[in-house]
N, C-alpha and C positions, 0 to 999 in steps of 0.2 A: 580354881576354875574361872572361866570367863563368865561375864554376865549372861551371855546367850550361849547355851550349850550347842555343840555341834549336832547332836541328835536329841530330839525331844523324847522324854519317857513315854511309854505306851502301856496300856493295861495288860498286854500280853507278856511284858517283860517280867523276869523273876525278881524277887526281893529276898533279903536274908531270912533264913528260916531256922527255928530251933526245934521243930517237930522231929520226933524220933520214931513215931509209930510207922512201921513198914507199910501199913495199909494206905498211908497218905501219899505213897510214891509209886503208884501202879497205873494211874490214868494217863491217857495221851494228853499232850498240851499242844499249843500252837507250834512250838519248836520241836518238841518230841512227838512228831506226828506218825507214830507207829500204826495208826489206824489207816494209813495208806498202804497199798499193796507192795510198793517197792521196799518199804522198811520191814513190813511183816515177813515178806518172802525172804529177804536177806537174813533176818534174825532166825527164822525157822530153818533155813537151809544151812547156815553156818554153825548153828548149835546142834544140828542133828547128830545123833550118836552119843551125845553126852548122857550119862546115866542119871545125874541129878543136877540140881541148880548150879552147884559149884563147877561141875565139869562143863556144863553148857556155857557158863560165864567165861570160863577159861578159853573155850573155843571161840567165843565171840571176841574176846580180847585180842587173840592173835589174828583173827580175820580183819578186824578194824585196824590193828597196828600195821599190818603188812599189805593189805589190799588197797589202802588209800594213802597216797603219797603225802608226806608232810611238807608244807611250805609256809613260812611266816610272811611271805610276800603277798598272800592271797586275801588280806584283810579287806572286807567289803563293808560299805555303809548301807547295804540293802538287807533288811532283816530276813528276807526270803532265802538268802544264801546260807543262813544258819539253821534252817530246818534239817532234821535228820535225813529226810528224803532228798534234799538238795545235795548233801555230801555224798550219799550213796549213788545218786545219779551222775554226779560230777566226777568222782574218783580221786579227789584230793582236797586238802584243807589244812587248817592249823589246829593247835591244841584245843581251843574252845569248841570248834566244830566236831573234831573227832571224839572228844570225851562226851559231848552231848549225844552224839550218835550211839556211843556205847550204852549210855543210860537208856536211851529210847529203845534200843534193841533188847536190852534186858527186860524192860517193862513189857515189850511185845510178847515175851515168852513167860510172863508171870513172875519175874524176879523184881522185887522192889529196888528202885534205883533212883539216885538223885545226883545233882551236880554241885561241885565245890570249886573254889578258886584259891590260889596262893601266889605270893610273890616269890620269885626265884632268882638266884644269881648264878652266873657261869652256865648259862643255857647253851645248847647247841647253837653255834653262831659262826659267822664268817667275818673277815675284815670289813666287807661292804656293809653287812647288816649292823655290825657294832658301830661303825662310823656314822651310819644314818640315824641310829637310835641315840647315840651319844652316851650310852651307859651299858653296863652288863646286867642291870636289874630289869627283869621282865615281870610286869604285874599281870595279875589275872591269868596265871597259868592254869588251864582247866584240868579237872580230873573228875572221874565218875566214882560214886560211892555206892556200893552194892550190898544188899542184905543177903549174906550167905552164911549158912550154918549158925543162924541166930546171932549174928553180929554184923556190924557195918565194916566193909573192907574197901579201901581206896585203890583205884587203879588208873593209870594214865596210858592208854593204848595209842600213843602219839607218834613216836619216832619209828618209822618203818625200818626194817632190818637192813635194807640196801643203803639207806642214808647213814645209819649208824656205822656201817662198815667203811664208808667214805670218811667219816669223822674219827675213826679209830675208837669208837665207843661201843661197849657191849650193849646189845639191845635189851630193853627192859623185859623181864620175865614176870609171869604171874601164875600163881598156883591156886588162887581163889581163897587163900587163908591169910597170907601176910600182905600188908600194904605194899603196893608196887607203884611208888610215886616218882622216882627219879633215879638216874644213874649217878651215884656219888663220885665215882672215879672212872677215868677212861681206861683203855686197855693197857696203857703204860703205867697205871697206878697214880696218875696225877689227878688232883681234885678237879672235878668236872662241874658239879652242880650242887647247890645247897638251897634249901628252903629258908626264906627270910621271914615270911609272915603268912599264916594261913588265914584267909579272909572268911572261911567257913562255908556252910552249906546254903544254897539258895533254892527257892521254889522252882525256878526255871532259869533260863539264860538271862542275866541282867544286861541286856544289850546296850541300852543307853548309858548305863553306869560305866561299862567297859569302854565304849567308844569315846565318851567324854573324858575319861581319865587318860586314854591314849593320846587324844588330841592335844591335851595340855602337856603331858609328860614327854611325848615324842613328836614334836611338831615337824621336824625335818623328815622323819620317817613317814609321817602321814602324807606330806606334800610330794615327796619324790618316789615313794615305793609302794604305797598301798594300791591294791587293785591289779597287781601283776597276775595275769591269767596263765602264765607258763608254769605248770606244776613242776617242771624239772629245773627251773632257774636256780633254786636254792642249792640243790645237789651239784649243779654245774659250777656254781660259785665255789663250793668246797673243793672241787677238783682243780679249778683254775687258780684260785687265790691262796689256797692253803687255809690254815686255821689261824685265828688271832693269837698273838703271843700272850 
């Protein structure tokens, strides 16, 4: 780390958490702002028809996976862009934003939910993204951890199905019982993604921790690519450039 962090920590940021009591993960937070109409309305409408918490969570998973475009070029240094309400209003985001929105929507309908982070290798990528990052290791890949049928179940509603089709990767499925963390192989049977290290559960989004790690780890990526507001740019790169070897 540099002497002066890119982003100063704030009281609203999350910290590592070892609590397991589901009751500790039901309240709104500054980032998981399901006390706003846009989040609550989305959660209630997309989970409608689910008979129990598991079925409702599954419905929310697919809604967040496919209704919001995934793009890793949309990294912002504005905390407001990471609120669940911001993602739902905007219509696109990256793994940290989409997984947090999943947790917020689950809390909105009474399902205990929390956020966790892991380092992954062989992420969905393009030659442009891989060159800018200088590595195939992506840190702080976000996931939601949901209390369903008396156990915690992990889910990553991140890569929308149309994007997966462009990459030749089977879209992540979720049944509310088994962990749904990543696509290990692509449709051709080639190794696609592996988890390198699980950073664990956090009380909320650890915004400054993530941004400061990225600034040191991916300096070229930060300088040249952060803040791209075109939600279709990543999918277009996949079509134009092909995939990395």
